[in-house]
C-alpha positions, 0 to 999 in steps of 0.5 A: 700363049702368054702368062703372067707372074703371081705378082702381075696377077695381083696387080691386074685384079687388085680392087679398082676405085669404082666397084660394083656393089651387090652379089656377082651374077652367079653368086660367086664370092670374090676373095682376096688372100695372100695378096691375090684376088680370086673370082670365087672361094672355089677358085681360091681353094683350088689354088691352095690344092695346086700349090700344095701339089707343087710343093710335093713335086707332083706338078710344076710351073703353076701359073694363074690367069694365063692368056690365050689368044683365040682369034686376032683383032679384025676390022670388018667392012662397014664397022666403025671400030675393029673387033678386039681379039678373042681371048681366053684366060685360064684360071691355072696352067701347070705341068703334070707328068711332062704335059701342060694342063690348062684348068678352069674352075667352073660351076655346073651353071657356068659350064653350060654358058654358050660363051664358055663353050665357044671358048672351050671349042676354040681352045681345042681348035686353035691350040689343040688344048682340052680344058680341064674343068674342076 
């Protein structure tokens, strides 16, 4: 498990010189607030809720965009290039009642995507972590 600071999160997701125009695939509206970028308004609102909970002492060690490796990169015979490592980026991780919580903000549509379901399965198999969906 690897985590990044909130400043590093901002640097990673700061606007690039070239950006796609038009709406996102699932109509999520990206938002930038307080020097941070969020993939949706729903994710930003959840961040506000979590920071308030942290200020009240209900949770601790709140982190954004924590990287988990699900499978290492591999070179497959007959392939020109190695396949990159499979990774999952959790929207948030924090400690609640002494237990690490891995949280992802998902809509009903994106919860059903095969790619997300596979990563959720691998998180449980590889790291024994259940993803909390909000």
